[in-house]
N, C-alpha and C positions, 0 to 999 in steps of 0.2 A: 545460367552457368553450366558449361558443358563438362564432360569428364576430362580429367587431366588438368583442369584449371585449379589454381591455388586459392585457398583462403588463409590469410596470415599476414606477415610483414617481413621485410628484408632488414636485418639488423645493420647492414652496411650503409644503406642509403635512406633508411626510414620509409621506404615504399610500403604502403598498406594495401593488401588485397582483400576486398570485401564485396559482398553482394547486397544491393539495395533494391527495394521495391519501387514500382511505378506508382504514380498517384492514383491511377485507375486503369481499367482495360483500354479506355479510349485516350488516356493522357499519359504519354511516356515520360513525363517529368519525374524528378526525384521524389519518392514517397517518404513516409515516416519511418519505415523499418529498415534496419541494417543488420546484416549477418556477418560477424567478424570474430576473430580470435582476441581474447583478453589475455595479455601476457603476464599480468600480475600473479604472484604466487606460482601456482602450477597452471600452465596455459589451458584455457577452456574456450569452447566455441559458444557464443552467446548471441541471441537475437535481441537487438535493442529497439525500443520504441522511442524515437528521439535519442535522449541520452540515458534513459532508464532501462535497466535489464527487463526483458519481457518473457523470454524463454531460454532455458539453458540446454544446449545439446550435450553439455558436460565436457569432461577432460578425456584425453586419450588414455585408456587403461591397458593398452597392449593388445586388446581384442577388437575394440570398437569405441565409439563415443558413448560414455557412460549414461547419458541422458536420452539416447535415441532408443525407443523400444524395438523389440525384435519384429522384423517385417518378413512376409513371405517372399519378398523380392531380394532379400539379403544374399542368397547364393549367386545372384547375377553380377555382383560387383565386390570390390575390396577397397579398403582405405590405405593410404600411405601417409604416415605422420613423420615430420622432420623437425627436430629441435636441436640445433647446433649453433656455433658461433656466427654463422652467416644468416640463418633465417629460422623462423618458426612458421610451419605451414602444414596444411592438411589437404590432400587431394583424394579423389575417389575415381576408380578406373573400372571399366567393364571387362569381365573375363572374355566375353565375346565382343571384339571391337566392331563387329558389323551391326550391333544393336545400338541405336541412337538413344541417348538419354540426356536429361538436363534437370537442373534444380531451379525453381522459380519461387519468388516470394510475392504473393498477391497483395492487393491493397489493404486487406484486413490482417495481414501479418502471418498467414499460414505459409509454412515452408513445405513445398511439394516437389516430389521427384517424379518426372515424366519418363515413360518408356514408349518407344514406337514399336507397335505390333504390325509386322509386315503382312501377316495373313489376314488381319482384320482391317488393315489400312487406316489405322487410327492410333491416337495416343491414349495410354492408360496412366492414371496418376495415383500416387501413394503419398499420404501426408506424413511428414516427419514430425512436425509439431501438431498440436491439436487445440481444440477449444475447451478441453477438460479443465476444471478448476485447478487440479494438481499441476498442470503444465504452466500455470501463471507463476512467475517468479515470486518466491516468498509468500505463497498463498496462506500458509499456516504460521507465519512469523518465525521468530528465533526459537530454536530448539523444538519446533513443531514438526510433526510427521504427517504428510497428507496420504491418506489410505483409502482405497476403494472399498467401501463398506458393503455395497451390493452392486448390482448391474447398473444402477443409475445414480447412486449417491456417493459422495466423497465425505470423509470426516477427518478432522484434525485430531491426532492423538499425540502422546508423548513417546519419545524415543526410548527403546529398551536398552539393556546393556549390550546385547548383540543383535544386529539387525541384518537379515539376509535380503538379497534382491533389491537393493536401494539405489536411487540416484543420490550419491553422496553429496554432502553440503557444498556450498560455494567454495571453490578452491583458490579464490583470489588472495587468501591470507594464510594458506597452509605453509608449513615448513617441510621441505622435501629432502630425504636422504636416500639416494638410490642404492646405496651399498648395504642396507639393512634387510634382514628377513622379517616376516610377520611377527615372529616371536621376539626378535630384537626390537622391533617397532613398539611392541607392547611395553617392554622394559623401558624404552626411551620415553614413552608417554608417562609412565609411572614415576620416573625420576624428575619430571618437570611438574611443579605444583600447579601451573596454569594450563596444562594440557587437558583439553576437554574430550578429545576423541582421536582415533587413528584408523587407518585403512591401508591396504596395499596400493603402491603406486602402479604396479603392473600385475594383472591377474593371470596372464598367460603362463603356461608351464609351471603351475603350482603356486604362482605369486612371488613377487619380489619387490624391493623398494619400499619406502615408508613415507607416508604423508601424515602429519599431525596437525590438529586444529587447536588453537590457543585462544579462541574468541567465540563469539556467538556462532551457532550452527544455523545457517540460513538455506532455505529452499531444498527440502528433503522430501522425497516421496517413495512409495513402494511400487514396484513393477510386478505384474503377473508373471513375466518372463524377462530375463535380462538383469541389468543392474549388477551390483557387487556387494560383498559383505562389508559391513561397517560396524565399528566397535566404539561404544560410548563409555566414557569414564564416569562411574557412579560411586557415591559414598557407600561403604559397606553396610551401615545401618539402614540407609535409604534403600539399598538393594534388597536387604532382608524384608523390609516393610513392603517394598514393591512386590517381592515374591509372594508375600502373604496375600496381598490384594489381588495378585495375578491369578491366584487360585479361583477367586470369585469371578475374575474376568474370564478365565478359561472356562469355568463352569457356565458363565453367561453365554460365551460363544458356543459351547457345546449345546446348551439349551436352545440357542438360536438355530444351530445346525439341525438339531432334532426336530424343531418346529417346522423348519423349511422342508425337511424330508417328509415329515408327517403331512404337511400341507400338500406336497406333491402327490403323496400316496392317496390322500382324500380326493384330490382332483382327478387322479387317474381312476379311482374307484367310481366316482360319479360318472366319468366318461364311459367307463366300461359298462356300468349298469344301464346308462342311457342307450348305449349301442345294443346291449342284450335285450332291453325292453323293446326297442324298435325292431330288432330281429324277431323277437317272440311275437310281436304284433303282426309283422309280415307273415311269419309262419302261421299265425292264427288265421290270417286271411286266406292263405293257401289251403289250410285245413278246411275252412268253410267252403272254399272253392271245390274241394274234392269230397264234399259231403256225400256219404254213402247212401243217404236217404233219397237222393235223386236217382230215379230209375233210369235204366238204359238198356238198349237192345244190342249193345256191342257184343260181338262174338268173343269167346275166350282168347282167340289169337289176337284180336285187335286190342283187347285190354292189356295184353302182355307187352305191346309195343312201347318202347321207351318214349316215343314221341307223343304218347297219349298223356304224358304229364305236362304241366305248365312249364314253359321255358323258364330256366332259373334266373335269367336276366329280365324277365317281364316286370314292368313297373306296376306296383300296386298303389293307386292314387288314394289320398285321404279324402273322405267325404266332404270335409270343409273346403278343400281346394276346389272341388267340382261345384259345390254350392256357390262359392264366390265367382267362379269362372262363368257360370250360366245365369248369374243374377237370380239365384234361388229357383232355378228351372222355370224361368219366366216364359209365359206363353209367347211373348214377342221374340224369344230366341228359339222357338220350336221350329225345326226344319221339316218334320214329318212324323207320322204316327202309323203304326202297323199293328199286327196281331200280337206281337210280343212286347210292345211298349212304344215309347216315344224317343225321338232323336232331337237333341238340342245343340245349338251352336254355343261355343264358349271361348273364352280367352284367358290363358294363364297369365301369371304375373310377369313372365318374360315376353309377353305380347304374342306368344304362339297361339294361333287359332286351332281349335279342336272341335270334333263332333262327339257328343256324349250320347250313347245309346242306353237309355234307362229302361230296363226290363220291368215288366209288370210284376208286382210283388206276389200275386196269387196265381200266376200262370206256371204250371208244372212244365209245360212244353217250353216256355220261355227260359226256365232254369236249365233245361237240357241244352237248349240252344246256346246259352251263355257258356256252359262248360265245354261244349263241343267247339265253339268258335275260338275260345282261348287256346285249347289244346292243338287245334289245327293250324290257325293262322299265325300263331306267335313266332314260329320259326321261318315263315315264308317271306322272302324278299324278292319282289319282282316289280318292275315299273308298271305293269298292268294289273297289279293286285293292290287293293287298298291297304294302307299300313296301319296295323294295330299298335297304338302307343302304350296301352296298358289297360288295366281294369280296376274296379273298385268293389270290395265286398264289405258291407257294413250292415250288420243285423239282417234285415230282410231285403236290403237293397243289393241289386246286382247291376253293375254298369260296365260298359265297354267304351273305351276312349280311342277314337281314330283320328287320323289326320283330317283336317277340314278341306273339303273340295267344293269350291264356290259355285260350280255349275250344276250342282245337284245330280239327278240321275238321268239316264238316257230317255226314259219314258216321258220325262218333263219336256223333251223336245219333239220326239217322233209322234207323240199322240196329241200334239197341240198344233192347230193349223197355222198359228202365227209364228211360234218359235221354230217350227219345222223348217221354215224358210231360211234359218241361219245355217242349216246343214246342207251344203251343196254336195254334189256327187262325189267329189274328191275326198271331202272330209268324212262322208259316210263310209267310203271305202277304207280310209285310214282307221276309222273306229272299228270296222269289221276285222281288219288285220290285227289291231291291238288286242281285241277280245280273243281272237284265235291264239295269239302268242301267250296270253295269260292262261288259257285253258291247256295249251301244250305244256307249259311249266308245271301245272298241277298234275297232268297225266303222265308226264315223262321225265321232266328235268328236276323236279324236287326230290328230296330224299325218299319220300314215300309217294306212292300213287294215290292221288286224292280225287274223289268224285264229288263234284259240287252239289248236284241233285236239285238245285233251285235256281238255275241260270235263267234270267229273264231281264227285260229292259229296266225294270225298277231296281235291279241288283247290279247294274253297271253304272258307276259314278263317273263324272267328268271333271277333270281338274281345270285350272284356269286356261290351259292351252287346248282344252277339249280332248285330252288324251284319256282313253277309257281305263277304268280300274274296277276289276271285279270285286264285289263285296258280299257280305252276308253269308258266312260259312257255317251258320247254325245247323244246316241240314247235311253238311259235308260228311263224307266217310273216308277213312283211310284204308287202303289196301296194302297187303304185303307185296313183296317184289314179284312173286309168282302168281298172285291171286288175280283172277280174271273177272269174276262177278260174285255177287252176294245176293241174299234174299232177305226181305224184311216183311213182317206182318203189319207194320205201321207205315203206310204209304203217306209221305208228306211231300209237299211241294205245291206247284200251281198247275191245275189242269189246263191243257192246251199247250203247255211246254213239256209235259211229261211224255216220255216214250211209251208206246203201247205196252211193252212187256213189263214196265215198271208200274204203270197205272193199273193193269189188270192182274198181274201175277206177283208184283213186289220184287221183281228181278231188276237189279241195277248194275251198271258197269260204266266204263268210260264212254260206251256208245250211247248211254242215257244222256250224257252231257252233249254229245255230238248232235243228238236229235233236238235238244233245246236250242243249241246254237243255230241249227238249220231254221227253226221257227223264227228266231231272233233276226237272222239274215233277211228273211222274207219281210219282216216288219219294217226293216229299214226303208224299203222301197214303196210301201203303201200302208202304213198304219194298221197292219193286220189283215187288210182286205186284199188278199193275195191275187184275187182274180183280176184286179185292175192293174196288176203288175207294177207300174211305175207311178210314183207320186207326181201329180201334175205340177206341184210347186217346185219340184227339183228340175229347174230349167237347164242348169249346167251339169251335165254328166257325160261320162264316156259310155256309149252304147255297149262296147265290148265288156267293160267292167260290170255294168248292170246285168248283162246277159250271163256273164260268168258267175256273178254272185247268185242269180236266180237258179242257174244250173247246179251250182254247188249246194245251195239250199235244198234242192230236190234230192240230191245225193244223200244229204244228211238226214232227211226225214223219211227215208225208205223204211218200210214196215219191218223188215227183217234186220235185226241188229247187226248180224254178221256182214250184211251188204253195205252198211254205212262206212265211210272212210274214217281213218284215224285223224287226229288233229294235225299231225305232221303232214299227212296227205293233203288235208284241206289247205294248209299254208302253202304247200308246194303248188297246188292248183291255183291259188289266189295270185301268187306273185310270178308265175311262169306262164308263158303262152304255149300251153300244151293241150293236146286233144283230150277232152273230157269224156269219160265213159257215159253211156246213156243210163239214166236212172230207172230203177224198177218201180213197181207200184208203191206210192207213198202210203203212209199210214192214214187211217180214218177216211176211206173212200167209199162211195156208193157204187154198186155194180151198175145201176142205171141212173143217169142224170141228164138234165137238160143240156142238149148239145150247145146251146147258146152260152152256157157257162163253162165250156171246155177251153183248154189252152192248148194250142198246137205249137210245139217248140221246134218247128222245122229250122229256124234260123240258127239254133244251137244244137240240133240233132236230139231233141227231147222226144220221148215217147208220148203218144197222144193218150192222155189220161183224163179222168173226170175227178174233180176235187171238190169237196164240200167247202162252204164258206167258213173258214177257220177263224174263230174269234178267241185267241188265247187270253185276252184280257178279261 
């Protein structure tokens, strides 16, 4: 049924306008439900199931249909009701005629209004009738009032003397007098001995007209919004007795309301204290993390840096979660073991794979590494840096949780004769460039200048696509914006990768990482035995790329830190065909050496130097 179509009948020729349901979605035959106007008494719109009333949309009260609840779509359309000598009909029309709309009765008897939404290119439907018990005709019987007791239950109660927001009873047997006011309607009802109730015929503009009931009151319910006032005639003594009982009823309702409010407050308090306890627990983990008993050599300036605090969004994992994820730290899930503890593979309940670094309980150095790693890497986000997912602090346990990388570390490949064959020249060059980009981010592009201090093959992890990710920031140090170098009395790291000024004097800077990178580049081409230059297993390689990498590696391991290039210079030299400067004397050389172990770099303009057999592993 579209807008402007009529429901009703023509008094002149007996033509009846009604809306009938189909048998089913697939069968357009005539169904069981019919929506039409009943003209007996005061005309009202009723949905019939066969010949029996099923749901009342109610009578026209001057504002709308008394039995149709308020809808958010009401402002889009308006009703027109006609009751004269020619016809009784009701139509509904759209304020905006460009909006398509229609009313449909489905096979189950639901009356639904459809609106076409052009922006979403689809229909939206709103139900006029519903499956609520109160919408079933006569659900509470004669003189019964169907009331919504709570959000899910309906109950049948008795009508009071005055009842607001009601679907008034069935109007098929009412007496209508349109010329009376509400006060005159009350007097008219009192003058008739068999009058049981009355209400305004039209509630618009303050109310007018009179409807009186003189028989049983059938099909009455309360609406949360809408409906109209209805007045029941009650004996004076019965009314007084009811008023007496109603005090208890009101007290009961007040008690129920208080209990509901009290229940809500209790639930809110439980939720609040659960949140407070969880927050305190997380705060306790943070306080344990920042335990002052862990000694540190941080300078006063470094301790003042805001970034030295753990990231506020860092996830603190529960110990039980990690025990479950790693199968109680099973040895079958162990990925590796180092000086500070063991690393385990795990799987969270959402099937995300993780790597759990469980630090040794009795290692003071491991505790320092834990604190340092969380403060440094928590805010770092780069494709060539391993991602820290969170940490765990539980009694003496300290754990770091990372993304899981299936191909383990770089040393797993370049120091193994079999696996080394999987890295051709192009892939090695891509890994070198990826490591360089990660170091550039640490030195230049992150919020603070970060010196890794322990860059080596075992601290470069490989993801499923063999992309490198720098890991293990336990030895890392943060520099201020204008800071160039620092000094430490505790030299940590791996000999062979350490720059000479750091190993011998405790001085470190970005050039310390450049030196380690240079050693790592040389390892790519021959497992640390740099005098043999190119790995014989690497059959497919670009001579220019290998020569360029060897040359850049020599530039990075020059003895004087000031002569080593920055990482931005390294990346520029790697990706551009530019003339490379000749390297000066590399670190750790003998003044005299066997000439058979010398390398002449004439092909790439290298100085002729003698180099010891460097074994950083």
